[in-house]
C-alpha positions as CSV (number, residue, x, y, z in Angstrom):
1,M,32.7,-14.1,8.5
2,S,34.0,-11.2,10.5
3,V,32.7,-8.7,12.9
4,D,33.0,-4.9,12.2
5,V,34.2,-2.9,15.2
6,V,33.1,0.7,15.5
7,R,33.7,3.4,18.1
8,W,30.7,5.1,19.7
9,P,29.8,7.8,19.4
10,E,32.5,8.9,16.7
11,Q,31.4,6.3,14.1
12,A,27.7,6.5,14.5
13,T,27.1,6.9,10.8
14,R,29.1,3.6,10.2
15,L,27.1,1.8,12.9
16,A,23.9,2.9,11.1
17,E,25.1,1.4,7.9
18,L,26.2,-1.9,9.5
19,R,22.7,-2.1,11.0
20,E,21.0,-1.5,7.8
21,E,23.3,-4.2,5.9
22,G,22.5,-6.7,8.9
23,L,26.2,-7.4,9.6
24,P,27.5,-8.3,13.0
25,R,29.2,-5.4,14.8
26,L,31.0,-4.8,18.1
27,I,30.5,-1.3,19.5
28,L,33.5,0.3,21.5
29,V,31.9,2.7,23.9
30,E,34.3,5.4,24.6
31,G,35.0,6.9,28.0
32,S,31.8,7.6,30.2
33,G,29.5,7.5,27.1
34,L,26.1,5.8,27.6
35,P,26.0,2.2,26.2
36,L,23.6,1.4,23.7
37,V,20.5,-0.7,24.5
38,T,19.8,-3.2,21.7
39,A,17.9,-6.3,21.2
40,D,19.7,-7.1,18.0
41,P,21.6,-10.5,18.2
42,L,24.2,-9.3,15.7
43,E,25.1,-6.4,17.9
44,D,27.1,-6.1,21.1
45,W,29.0,-3.3,23.0
46,I,32.0,-3.1,25.4
47,R,33.4,-0.1,27.3
48,V,37.1,0.7,26.2
49,P,39.7,0.2,27.3
50,A,38.8,-3.5,27.0
51,D,40.7,-6.7,27.6
52,A,41.8,-8.3,24.2
53,Q,40.4,-11.7,25.4
54,D,36.9,-10.1,26.2
55,L,36.9,-8.4,22.8
56,Q,37.7,-11.6,21.1
57,L,35.0,-13.5,23.0
58,R,32.3,-11.0,22.2
59,S,33.5,-11.2,18.5
60,D,33.2,-15.0,18.5
61,T,29.8,-14.9,19.9
62,L,28.5,-12.3,17.4
63,I,30.0,-14.6,14.7
64,R,28.2,-17.7,16.0
65,R,24.8,-15.8,16.1
66,A,25.2,-14.5,12.7
67,E,25.9,-18.1,11.3
68,S,23.1,-19.6,13.2
69,A,20.7,-16.9,12.0
70,T,21.5,-17.7,8.4
71,E,21.5,-21.5,8.6
72,L,17.9,-22.7,8.8
73,R,14.9,-21.1,7.0
74,P,11.6,-22.7,6.4
75,E,10.4,-23.5,2.8
76,I,6.9,-24.1,1.5
77,D,6.1,-25.7,-1.9
78,A,3.0,-25.1,-4.1
79,A,1.4,-28.0,-2.6
80,G,1.3,-26.5,0.9
81,L,4.2,-28.6,2.2
82,V,6.2,-26.7,4.8
83,R,9.8,-27.9,5.5
84,F,12.0,-26.9,8.3
85,G,15.2,-28.7,8.6
86,D,14.3,-32.5,8.6
87,K,10.5,-31.9,9.6
88,W,7.7,-31.1,7.3
89,V,4.0,-30.3,7.7
90,A,1.2,-30.5,5.1
91,L,-1.3,-27.6,5.1
92,P,-4.6,-27.1,3.5
93,P,-4.8,-24.3,0.9
94,V,-5.8,-21.4,3.0
95,E,-3.2,-22.1,5.7
96,A,-0.7,-22.6,3.1
97,R,-1.3,-19.2,1.9
98,I,-1.1,-17.7,5.3
99,V,2.1,-19.6,6.1
100,Q,3.7,-18.5,2.7
101,A,3.4,-15.0,3.9
102,L,4.9,-15.9,7.3
103,V,7.7,-17.7,5.5
104,E,8.5,-14.8,3.3
105,G,8.5,-12.6,6.4
106,W,10.6,-15.1,8.4
107,G,11.7,-13.4,11.6
108,D,9.8,-10.3,11.0
109,V,6.2,-9.3,12.0
110,V,3.7,-9.8,9.5
111,S,0.4,-7.8,9.9
112,R,-3.0,-9.5,10.2
113,E,-4.1,-7.4,7.1
114,T,-1.2,-9.0,5.0
115,L,-2.3,-12.5,6.4
116,A,-5.9,-11.9,5.7
117,E,-5.2,-10.8,2.0
118,K,-2.9,-13.8,1.4
119,G,-5.3,-16.3,2.9
120,W,-8.2,-15.1,1.1
121,P,-6.9,-13.2,-2.2
122,D,-10.3,-13.3,-4.0
123,A,-12.6,-12.2,-1.2
124,S,-12.9,-10.6,2.2
125,V,-12.3,-12.7,5.2
126,G,-15.4,-13.7,7.0
127,G,-14.7,-11.4,9.9
128,R,-11.8,-11.2,12.3
129,N,-12.6,-14.6,13.8
130,A,-11.9,-16.5,10.5
131,L,-8.1,-15.5,10.6
132,D,-8.0,-16.2,14.3
133,V,-9.4,-19.9,13.8
134,H,-6.7,-20.5,11.1
135,I,-3.9,-19.0,13.1
136,T,-5.0,-21.5,16.0
137,R,-4.9,-24.3,13.5
138,I,-1.5,-23.4,12.1
139,R,-0.1,-23.2,15.7
140,K,-1.3,-26.8,16.3
141,R,0.1,-28.0,13.0
142,L,3.5,-26.3,13.6
143,R,3.8,-27.6,17.2
144,D,6.4,-30.2,16.4
145,S,8.0,-28.7,13.4
146,G,10.7,-26.7,15.3
147,M,8.9,-23.4,14.4
148,A,6.8,-21.1,16.6
149,L,4.0,-18.7,15.5
150,R,4.0,-16.0,18.1
151,T,1.5,-13.2,18.5
152,V,2.9,-9.7,18.5
153,R,0.2,-7.7,20.3
154,S,-1.5,-5.0,18.0
155,K,1.1,-5.6,15.3
156,G,0.6,-9.1,13.8
157,Y,2.3,-12.3,14.0
158,L,5.9,-13.7,13.8
159,L,7.1,-17.0,12.6
160,E,10.5,-18.1,14.1
161,A,12.5,-20.9,15.1
162,G,10.9,-22.4,18.3
C-alpha cells in the first residue's frame, strides 16, 4: 500500500478523486496557504518545505491507519450470530435484522428510518420507543464484543470498533 502525495491547492481535483476512492493521501500545503481541516484518518497534511523524515513518518502513519481500517469487519449470519474477530454474539430475529443494517453500513451512520424498516419489514414499528428499546438491548449484547453502537444525534446510529 502506498500514500498519494498531492499539492494544495494546485491538485485540488486529484485530492477530491483520492477522497472519493478512499485512498490514503498526504497533502503538501504550499506557502502560507491555509491547511485543510479533516477528520478523515486516511488524510494528513504538512506545510512545505518539509523534512524528508517528517514526510516519511506521516506516510507510514497513514499506511498503518489504512491497513487497520480494512482488517477487521463484523459479519452476521442468517441465524443472527454476529462475529467480530474472535468474539461472537447471538441475537434474536428483530435485533439481528437491525444489526444486519448496521453491519452493512459499518463505519457509517445508519438512519433510524432504515433501522426501523430492516427491523420490522412487514409492519410499522410500534412507535419510536420500540426501536429505542431494541437499540438499548443491542448495546448491552455487544458490550463485550469489541464493537460499539454510537448515537449520532439527529442522524442515526454508527456501529464501529469500540
